[in-house]
N, C-alpha and C positions, 0 to 999 in steps of 0.2 A: 823252325822245324825242318827236319830232314826227312825225305821220303825216298824209298827205293821201290820202284814199280816194275814188276816183271811182266813179260808178255811172251806169247808164242807157245804155251803149253797146249796139250790136246791129246787126241787119240791117234795112234799110228800103228801100222802093222809091223810085225817083226821084219827086220831088214830095211825098214824105211828110215827116213831122216826127219829131223825136226830142229828148228833153230829157236833159241831163247834169247831174249834181250832184257836188260835191266838198266833203267835210267835213274840216276840220282839227281834230286832237286832239293832246293831249300838253301838255308844259310850254313855254309861251311867254308873253311879256308882252302882245303885241298883234299884229294883222295890219295891215300898211301897205297892201298891194295884193294883189289876186288876179287871175289870168289863165288863159286857156286857150290852149294851143299845140297844133299838130298836125304830124304827120310822115307823109307818104305814101311808099310804096315808091319808092326812087330819088331822093327829094327831101330837102332839108334841112328841119329843123324851123322852123316859122314861127309867128309870133304871130297868133292868131285874134281875140282880144278881151281887154280888160283893164278893170278897174274899181277905183276908189279911193273909199272912204267911201260906197259905194253911190250915188254921184252922178256922178262923172266917169268917162266910158267912152270907149273907142276901139275901132275895128274895122278889120280888114283890108279892103281895097277889095273883095275877092272875096266877102265875106260880108255887106256892108252891105245893110240892108233885108231880110235873110233870118234873121240870127242876132240874138239878144238876150242880153246878159249881165246878170245881176243878183246881188245879194249880200244875205244875211241875216246881219247883224253879230252878232246875239244867238246864232245857231247856228254862227258861224264857217264858213259855207257859201257857196259860189259856185255859180251855175247858168248853164247855157248852153242856151237854147231855140233849136233849129235847125229852121227851116221851109224849104219849097221846096227840099229837098235835091237835090243833083246828084251824079252819079257821081264828079266830081272832088273832092267833099268826103270821099271815102273816105280814111281815115287812122287812125292811132292818136292819140287826143286825150289830152293831158297837162294836168293841173291844176298850176298854179304859184302859190306864195304867197311874197311878201316879208314876212318876219316878224321882229319884234324878240324876241330871246331874253330870258331872265331877267336878263342883264347889259346889256340895251338895245343889243345889237349887231344890226344888220340882216343877216339871212341869207335865202338863197333855198332853198326846199324844193320838191320835185317829187313828184307822185303816180306811181303805177306805170304809168299809161296805160290807156285803155279803147278797144277797137276799134269804129270806126263804119264800116259798109260800106253803101254806097248802090248797089243793083243790082236789076235786074228779073229 
């Protein structure tokens, strides 16, 4: 079984910062890519940021210049540093990983989500 466990969510004031982490554990061959998605009330889930091999990254336009995604391959962990947070960043944030299972099949896995609330 594979698990993705997020941590770091919580309540922060506008303009503040918050760091999220997601660690993958269980039986798998390797991780191809990791990403963060978010879903706000009444909205569809959207891609926030993704990273491949700790080098190639991409960000949603709404978070460019404010969020930074990074990855520790040795720890199978992805991070999301969020700065200059805005109320519109309020959402449930989900960790996603595209992983090769032990049969070398590429599969998608999701974390349980962690709530981020930006409010004064």
